[in-house]
C-alpha positions, 0 to 999 in steps of 0.5 A: 526519491520524494515520498510521493514517488515511492509511494506510487512505485509501491502502488505500481508494483502491487497493480502489477502482482495482482495483474500477474494473479489474474493470469495464474491458473495454478492454485500454489502459484496464486497463493504465493502472489497472494503472499507477496501481495499481502507482504507489500500491503502490509509493509507499504501500510506500515510506512504510510500510518507510521511516517506519511500520514502523521506528517499530513495530519500536521496540515488541517487540510489533509486531515480528512483524506488521511482519516479515509485512507486510514479507513481504506487501509483497515478494510484492506487489512480485514480482506487480507485476513479474511483471504488467508483463511480461505483455501486457494482452491476454494472459489471464494478465494479468487472472488475476494482476490478481485474484491481485494484488488478494487478496493486496493485500486479505489484507495490508490486512485484517491490517493494518487489523484486527490491526496497527492496533488494537495500534498504537492502543493502544501510540502516543498521538494525539500520535504518531499525528499527528507519524508522519502529518504525516511520511508525507504529507510523504514520500508527497507527495515520492514522488508529485512528485519535485523538488516540496518538500512541507513 
């Protein structure tokens, strides 16, 4: 799978988790879904920041986009920390979760609509495939620590 397809697949999974969270009223279930969202976003950000973004920063025309994406990751990380500190019964939990969803959706839209098309222009299919394998391996290692994925 090429890098952009893998990252888009991650985006879609998080979208679905947010949609599920909107439907749930049970606080324990909502907290479980938040934990899944938190994990997915943390792993996704880690592989982008350690593999994807450094490769893009080698190209001058992508540096500003990467800088903005890194800043957005910091915002998401800060929101995740704030939400973790809230009890699910707290009315702020639901509003903060909605705020997180909007922030993530903004970031995803910028990547998918602006960054990814530019990346497709600059990197060839072989490079995207190689990077996809690297991202997939790193993601597997993050999701299953201690279990090596080739």
